[in-house]
N, C-alpha and C positions, 0 to 999 in steps of 0.2 A: 414242512420241515420245522422242527422245534427250534425256538429262539434260544440263543446262548443264555446261560444262567445269570450272567452279569447284567444283561439287559433287563431280565425279569426283576432282578434285585433293585435296579434303578427305579423301575416302575413302582415297586413296593415302598421304596424309601421316599418317594415324592409325596409330600403332605397335602391333603386337601385344605382349602381355605378354612381357617378356624373362625369360630363365632367370636364376635366382639365381646371381650371380657369387661366386667365392671372394674373400673380403675381403682387401684389401691387407695389413692388419695380420697376418693369419694367416701370410703368407709372411715378413714381417719377424720375427715371433716364432719361426717355425720355424728361420730361419737363426741367430738369437740362440741358440736351443737347440743347434744344431749346433756353434756356436763354443765353447760350454761343454763339449760332448762332446769336442771336439778339445783344449781346454785340459787336460782331465783325462787323456786318453790320453797327452799329451805330458809331463805332470808325474809321472804315476804308473807308466809302464812301467818306469822304473828300479827301482822297488820289486820288480817281478816278477823281474828279473834280478839282484837284490841279492846273493844268495848266490853266483851265478856270478861276478859282478864282484869280490866280496870275495875269492873264491878265486883268481881270475886275477891281481888286483893286490896281493894280500896285505894287504888292509885288514881291520880288526876292526870290531865294532859301533860303537865310539865314533867311528871315522873316518867310517863310513858315515852316522852320525847328523849329523856336521858337514857332510858333503856334502849331505844333505837340507836342512839349515838354510840353506846358502848360497843355495838357491833363494829362500827367504823373505826373506833380507836384501835381495836385488834387488827382490823383490816389494814390500817395504815402502816403498822409496824413492819409487816413483811412485804409490802408492795414492791419497793425497789430491790431488796435482797432476792425476792422470788424471781424477778425478771433477770437479774444478773446471774443467778444460779442456773436458770433455764437456758440462757445463752451459753454459759460456760460448760455445763454438764448435761444439758438436754432437758427439754420441757416435759417429756413423756413421764418420767418417773416422778417429777415434782407435781405434775397434775394429778396422777393417781394417788399420791400421798395426801395432797390437799383435799381431794374429794372424800377420801376415807376419814380424815380428821374432822371435816365439817359435818359429815354424816353422823359421826359418833355424838357430837355435841348437839345435833338436831334431835337425836333420840333422847338425850339427857335433859332436854329443855323442860318437859313436864315434871321432871323430878326435882326441880328447884323448890326450895321451901320458903323463899322470901325474896324481897327485892334485891338484896346484896348477892345472893347466890344466882339469881337470874341475870344480874349484871355480869357476873363472872362467866356464865355459860355463853351469853351473847358475845362477850369479848372474845372468847376462845373460838366460837363459831366464825367470827370475823377473821381471826388468825388463819384458820383453815381456808377460807374462801379467798384470801388475798392471793393465793397461788394461781387461781383460775385463769384470769385474763392475760397476765404476762406470759404464763406457760403456753396458752393458746397461741399468742402472737409469735412466740419463738418457734413453735411447731409449724404454724402456717407459713412463716418465712422460708422454711426449708421444703415444704410440701406443695406450695402453690406457685404455678407459673405467673410471671409478671402480669400478663394480660387478664388474669382472672382473680387477682387479689381482692378487688372490690366485692365481687359476688360472694367469695368465700367468707370474707369478714362480715359481709351483710348477713349471710346465713348464720354464722357463729353468734353475732350480736342479737339476731332475732330470737335466739333461744331465751334471752331475757324476757322479751315480750310474751313468748309462748308460755314460759314458766309462770309469769304473772297471770296470764289469761286462764290457765288451767288450775291455778292455785285457788282462785275464788270458788268455783263450783265444787271442787274436790274437798276443800277445807270446810265449806258450809255444810256439805252433805255428811262428811264424817263427824262434824261437830253435832249436827242434829241427830245423827244415828247413834253416836257413842258419847263423845265429849270433846272438848277443845284439845285434849291430849292426842287424839287419834292421828291427826294429820302429821304431827311431828314424828311419830313412830313410822308411819307409812312412807313419808318422803325420805327419812333417814335410811331405812332399809333399802330403798331403791338406789340410793347413793353407794352403799356398800357393794351391792351387786354390780353397779357400773364400774367401780374401781377395780374389782377382780377381773372383769372381762377386758377392760382397757389395758391392763398390764400384760395380758396375753396376746393382744392383737396389734399393739402399736409399737413403732420404732422411731427413734429420733432421726436416723439417717435413712432416707427412702431406699437406698441401695441394699439395706439389710432386711427390708420387708420381703417375706416369702412370696407375696402375690404381685409385686411390682414387675413390670416388663421393661425391656430396653427402650421401647417406644415411649413409655410414660416417663422414664428417666430423662429422655431427650427433651420431652416437652417441658420438664421442670428445670432444664439446664443443669442437671446434677453432675454431668460429666466434667464440668469445669469448676464447680464450686464445692462439691461434697467433701473433697479432700481437705478443705480449709475449715470445715465446720467444727472439727474437734479441737481446734486450737485458736478459738476466737479471742482476740485481745480487745477489750472494751476501751474505746478512746475517751477515758474520763476527762483528761485535761482539755480536750477540744469540745466535749459534749456540752458543757455549760457556757461556752462562748458562742454557741450557734443560736441565731435568732429563732429558727424553726423549733428548736427544743423548748425554748421559753414560750413560744407562741402556743403550741399545743398544750403545754402544761398549764399556762394561765387560763386559756379560753376553755379548757375542759372543766375548770372549776365552775364557770357559769352554766355550762351544759349540765353538769351533774347536780348542781344545786336544785334545779327544777325536777330532775329525774327522781332524786331522793325525797324531795318534797311530796311528789305524787306517790312514790313507792310506799312511804311510811304513813301517809295521812289520808290518802284518797278514800279508802273505805269509810274511815271515821268521818270524813267530810260529807260524803253522800248520806251517811246515817244521821249525823248530828246537825249538819247545816241544811241539808236538803230533804230530810225526813224519809229517806229510803229505809226499808226494813233490811235485815241481813239477807233474807231470801232474794230481794230485789238486787242487792249488791252482788250476790252470787251470780245472778243472771246478767244484769246490765253492766256490772263492774268489769266484765270481760271486754266490753267494746273498746275502751281506750287502748288496751294492750293488743287487741286484734289489729287495730289501726297501726300501732307501732310495729307489730310483726310484719305486716305487709310493707310498711314504709322502709324498714331496714333492708329487706330483700330487694325491693325495687330501687332503693338508693344505690346499692352495689351495682346493679345492672345499668342504671342511669350513668353512674360515674365511669364505669368501664366503656360505655358507649361514647360519652363525652371525650374520653381520653383518646379515642380514635379520630376525633374531629378538631379538638383543641389541645392546648398544653395540659400536661398532667396536673399542674397546679390549678388551672381553671376547672378541670374535671372534678377536683376535690372541693374547691371554694364554692362553686355555684350551688351544690346541694346544701352546704353549710349555711349560706345566705337564706335559702328557702326555709331551712329548718328553724333557724333562730327567729326570723321574721314571723313565720306562721305560729310558732310557740307563743311569742309575745302577744300577737293580735288576739288569738283565741283564748289565751289565758285572761287577758283584760276583759274580753266579752263575757267569759264565764264568771268573773267577779261581779260584773255589773248587772247581769240579768236577774230578775226576781223569780223566773220560772225554773222549776227543778229539771224539767225535761230539756229545756234550752241549755241549761247549765251542763247537763250530761253531754249534749251534742258538742258544745264548745270545748269542754274539757277533753272529750274524745279526739277532736281535731287538734287540740294543743299537744296531747301526748303523741298523736300520730306524727306531727311535724317534728317533735322532739326526737322521735326514733330515728329519723334520717341521719342525724349527726353521729350516732354511734358507729355506723358503718364507716364514715369518713375518718373519724378520729382514730379508730383502731386499724385503719389502713395506712394512715400517714406515717406511723413509726417504721413500717416496712418500706415505705417509699424513701424516707430520708436517711435511713440507716439499716439496711436489711440484716446485716450481721449482728447488729446491736438492737434488734427490734424488741426483744423481750425486756431489755434494760430500759429502753426508751419508753415503752408502754408502761413499765412499772413506775417510772418517774411521773409520767402523765397521770397515771391512775392514782398516784399518791395525792396529787392536787385534787382530783375528783373525790377522793376519800375525805379530804378536809371538808369539802362541801357536804359530804354525807354525814360528817360529825355535826356541822353547824346547822344544816337545814332542819332536821327533825327537832332539835332542841329549841332553835329560834322560833320555829313554827308554833311549837307548844307554848312558848313564852308569849308570843304575840296574841295567840288565841285567848289565853288566860288574862293577859293584861289589857288588851284592847277590846276583847269580846266580839271580834269580827274576823271573818275569813277574807274580806275584801283586801285588807292591807297585805295579807300573806300573798295573795295572787298578784296584786299590783307590783309588789317587790320582785316576784319571780319574773314578771313581764319586763321590768326594767333591766334586770340582769341579762335576760336573753338579748335585748337590744344592744347592750354593751358588748356582748360576745360577738354579735354580727359586725359591729364596727371594728373591733380588734382583729377580726379575721382578715380584713383587707390588708392590714399592715404587718401581720405577724405569722401568717400561715402560707406555706408553700409546700409543694411535693418534690422539690429538688433533692437529689441524693447528695447530701452534704456531709455524711459520715460513711465510712467504709464498714 
């Protein structure tokens, strides 16, 4: 006897188990990671062709140091406003706009006709890139569950190292095949393509993303917080009275001094001080950044693991101690050794240790004030940008005036030790701001 239609209908309506979908936030985080890769290819390829440019234009190390600092003067102007705007109106649109702007000025770099015009272009490139990290942090604060902040910020920050790692071989190959102009055109076009795709696939509120599921929203605790994200009130009056804000802001200066020292001068150091050819720099110059790439991702996993066993503050502090101590020790050894291959090994280990800190510092603003994470990271990054202005110029001055790289590296090691000491008294992961 035939079963009633209603029963058949019930059978048809029952759904088989669906395959596990790729989570929407994985795509968002991957594109954030890619924007960081592009940011660092566009700001660092000039260091690979530094010797070639100095010879072509007749610049010395002091002039090139000023050129590198011009980027950070532009970068500092928009650091805090970019974070505040990202928190208030959403990081997605500001990130897309920033990538488009800096990509345009990357393309325009070879068109500079002298030192003054190159200074202006690098300045405007810095203005565009200032949006990148504060916008990232604002987006991650909305898209990342608490228990995975470290690993996602580790992935995002590791884009810096990967960008630096691939810049050397790509730039040296394009320079040898065409001219030093070629890498600026190539990386700039990649950024324009990224910006177009990003604006089509990303949303500030995860609830508005077409691919997000109810289960993923529950993981991100959006049910209770997303309604508040469109009306964020930044606690300016309280922000600058909080020890943790001053802590990450001050100590990030010591972190970034060494990062930008390496970023702007490492290829020239290997070529002029250690006798490496440009081809060798293209090959072996990847090693420090490969180490930093691995360290940034492992640091996020380590910190998230430590957070399950200890306090969140200790989970952030312990990797910072390791980072600063290792940076200082291997930096000093790199300055002391007379052997070029030992110097490469020590500097590689120093940059690797340095990479650990980025994951921690860019996770801490989310820990201490998740709704103000973009603004907090903008304040912190402004201090780091001051270091970016000082480090290239001071390094060039010390090289010209003292004639030795040893003093440059010993100074960096001393600053790293100061950062480690201050961490004990000024850094915590307590949520002190709403």
